[in-house]
N, C-alpha and C positions, 0 to 999 in steps of 0.2 A: 730573136722573134722565136716563137716554136711552132712546132709543125701547126697546130691548131689554129693557129691568129693568122698561119700562111695561106692556107685552105679558105679561111673567113675573106679573109683581104681580097684572095681570088673568087668567092661567090660575091662578095660587093660591087667590085669591079666591072663582075659579069652583071650584076642587075644594074649597075649603072648605066650600061653602055647600050642595053637597049630603047626600043625607041618611045613602048609605050610607058606612061608612069603609074610604076608599082608604087605599092604604101609597105612600108619596111618596119618591124617593132625587133626594137632594139630592150636586151635585158642587160642590169647593173642588179650584181648583190654583194651588198656590204654587211659585214655582220659587226655591230657597236662592240656586242658583248656576249659573253657565253651565251647568253639567254636573250638575248634580241640579234635578229637579223632582218634588214630593211633589201626590198625587190623594188626597181625602179622599170618601169617598161616607158620608153616612149617609143611614140610614132612619127616614122617620118613620110614626106612626100617626095619622090623623084621628080624635080622640076630640069631638066636641062641635062647638066651634069652635076648637080649639086643636088643636096640631100637638104632638103627644107623640113623643121621640125613642124609637127601639128598640133599635138597635145600629150601630155605624160600622167602620167598615174605612179605614185609612193607609198607603199604598202610595210609597216612595220608591224613584223609578227615578234610576240613575245613566246618564249617558252613557258610551256605550264609548271609548276612550279608548286610540288606536293605542299605549302604551308601556306601559297598563299591562296585556296582553291574557296575558301570561303571569303575570301575580297570582295568587294563591290565591283573591282576591275575586273575580277573570272567572274561573278555572278552576271553580270554582260557577255563576257565573252561566252560563257554556256549557253546563251539565245541562239549566237551565228549556231553553233555544230551543238550536234548529237553526243552526249557523254562517252558511249562506248565506241566511237568511232577513235577514240586514244590519241589523237592527235595532237603532237608534239609542241608543234608552233600553232601560236591562233594571231589574228590578224586584227591588231589594236589601234593603229592609227592609220589612216588612210585618205589621201592629201592628191587633188585635180594641181596637177604643173600648166597652168597657161601656155601658149604660144609666147610669149610675151617673156618669160622666166628662163626659157629654150631657148639655143642658139642656131644659126646654122653650121655647119660642120664640112668639115672635108673629109676626105675618103681617110687618111689618116685618122685625123682628132675622133671622125667616129669608133675605129678602130680602138683608138690608145682609151677612149671610154667606157663604148660598150660591143666589147670584144664578142659577145653572143647577139644574133640576132638572127632573125628570120623574114620574109617577104609573104606577103598574100599569095595564099593559095601555093607555097611552095612546101607544103605538109599536109596531109588527113586533117590536122588538128588545126589548123592554122585560123580555119572559120570561127572558132571561137575566142581565138586569141583577140581578134578586130572585134569580137562581140566587144569586149574590156573597152577597145576607143570610145567605140559605139554608145555606150553607156556613160562615159568619162565628159563626153560630146553632151549628151542628154541634159546630165548633173550640172557642170558649167551654164547650159543656158538656162535652166530652173535658176541654178541660183542668181545667178546676172537677170533674170527676170523678177525676180523678189520674192521667189516660192519658199514656203514654211520652212525652217531650220531642222520642223519634225521632218519632210517630205524627204527633203533635201538628207538629210543624215539618214535615216533608211534607205535613201538608195544607194547611200558610201558605204553603209554597210554592207547591199547587196552588189557592188561593186568587190570590196576586200572580200569577199567570198569568192567572187568569179577569177579575181586573181589569186587566190589560194588554189582552185580547179588548174586553173592553169599552168603553175609554177612545174607541178613533177613533169607535164610533157614539155616543157622548156628546159628541165634537166636530164630529161631523158636527152635529149636531141646535143645536148652540151656535153654530156658523158655518151655519148656511144652506147646507147641502150640501159644505163644504169637509172634508177630512179633516183636515188641521191638526189641530196639537198644541196652535196659540198660540189663544189667544181674548186 
């Protein structure tokens, strides 16, 4: 285990031994190819000494490729963001992961699968992170109540934007001050 994992494990153990039920957010990053990165944020709550999953969000980001700028997929993606922002990656696919698709984890499993995490109010920016959880819960309720695909689609788009906004903060936390998307 490296030093960062040991620090994360100690923080997680400390959080689990508190009496209050706190909410924990774990981030997982997977680079599928040179032009595709998927971030998964899973929200857990503490229940006794267990960590119970509440909801998750998976967002696939695609690297903007100069040759495909006129492609209809990228035309839709341009709707998300202003051209002059020059963002390298843009959200392409946004999914809500329901509680039934997530499993309860032990501390060791949590660290194995999600080496990077924060809990609510542990850092100044985490309130925005937990807004993502609220948005995901609203979308799940809309979907379950039969809301139109258009409304759910717009909300998923908004959710993808919020995830894109928070990733640099998570990266800065993980990379100890560096906003780099790599870790």
